[in-house]
N, C-alpha and C positions, 0 to 999 in steps of 0.2 A: 624190280617193279617200284614205281613211285605212286603214292596215293595222292590224288588231287583233292582240292578243297571239298568237293562233293562226295568224297569217298571212293571215287572210281580209280582203279589201279591201271597205270599206264606202263606198258612194257618198256623197260629201260634199254633193251637191246634192239629196239626197232630201227630199221634202216630206211623206211619209206613212210610217207604220211599215211598210207593205207594200213600200216601195221602199228601205228602209234597207240591205238586203243584196241584191245582184244574184241573180236566179234565182227559181224558183217559191217560194211562201210556205212550203211544207213544208221546203224547204232553208233558207230564211231563219230560220225558227223553230228548226231544228236547230242552225244556226250560233249564234244568240243563246243557246240553251240551253247549248251548249258554252262559250261565252264567259262566261256568268253563273254557270255551275255550278248551274243550276236553271231552273224555268219562267220565261220572260220576262213581265214585267208592264209595261204602257205607261201613263204618266200624262202629261197635258199641263197645264202651269201657265201662266197669263197673268201676265206680268211688268208691273211698274209703268210701264215705258218703252214699252209697246205691243208689245213682242216676245213671243215665246212660248218658254218653256223646256220641253222635253220630256225626260222621264227614262225610261230603260229599266232596270229593276232586277229582282231576284228577286221572284217572287210573294210576297205577304204571308203565305201559308201556310208559307213556308220558315222554319224555326226556327233558321237559322244565326246565329252571333254577329255583331252589328254591329261592324264594324271602324272604326278611326279615320277612314278615308276615307268610310265610310258616314255617320258622324256629321257629317263635313265637308259631304258632299252634302246631307244633311238640313238643316243650318244654312244652306247656300247657297240652297236652294229657299225656306226660310222668310224669309231676309233679302231675296232678290230679288223675292219675290211677296207677302210678308205673310201667307202661308198656313202654319198650323201643322199639321205632319203628325202623324197619329195614332200612328205608330211610325217608328223610324228606317228609312231605306232599307236594304235588304239588298243586298249587292254581291258581286262587282264591279258598278260602275254605269256605264251609258253615258249621257252627257249630250248632248242635242241642243239647241243654242241658236239662237235667232232663225231657226228653220226650216232650220238646217244641222246636220250631224252633227259633234259635237265630238270623238267618239272615246272610247276608254276612258280617261277623265280626261286627255285632251289638250285644252287649252282654246283652241287656236288659232282655232277657228271661232266662238267666243262673241263677243258684242259687246264693245267696249272696256270698257263699264261693267260688264258681267257678269264679264269676265276680271279687272278690277281688284278687284271685290268678292270673287271667288273667292280671289285671292292674299291679300287683306286677311284673310279668314277663316282661311286656312291659316296665316298669320303669327300671328294671335290664338290659334290652337289649338296652336301650336308644332310644326306639321308639318315634317318634314325637308325640306331643299331639293330633294330628288329625288322628292317625293311624287307628281308627275304621272306619272313613268315607272315607279314602283315597283309598280304594279298590272298 
């Protein structure tokens, strides 16, 4: 289980968006809406190593400003999957790696390859050392 910013525990063994948060879907959706500050949008990306990166972010209709962490998330998806996103992810961002919940920019459940890639991108972009827990 991973505890989110608002104290909600997310099941780290979830395999679908409907089990990412315990309880009925209406409750899960409300929790995600609160965590993200907007309507949740689910996207699944196939990674080059055969795993899957799943990202939950604000819906594309949200006009909020892209933060440095959103740009990092966008670059991470692009580098890991080879897919160019039409617009930066709006955040906060929830990353699900290799079928496991990574939490709100906690990378502990990502594969070693994806975790190393994420840290490399963070260094390239000059992110502060505490970028993981700052959101």
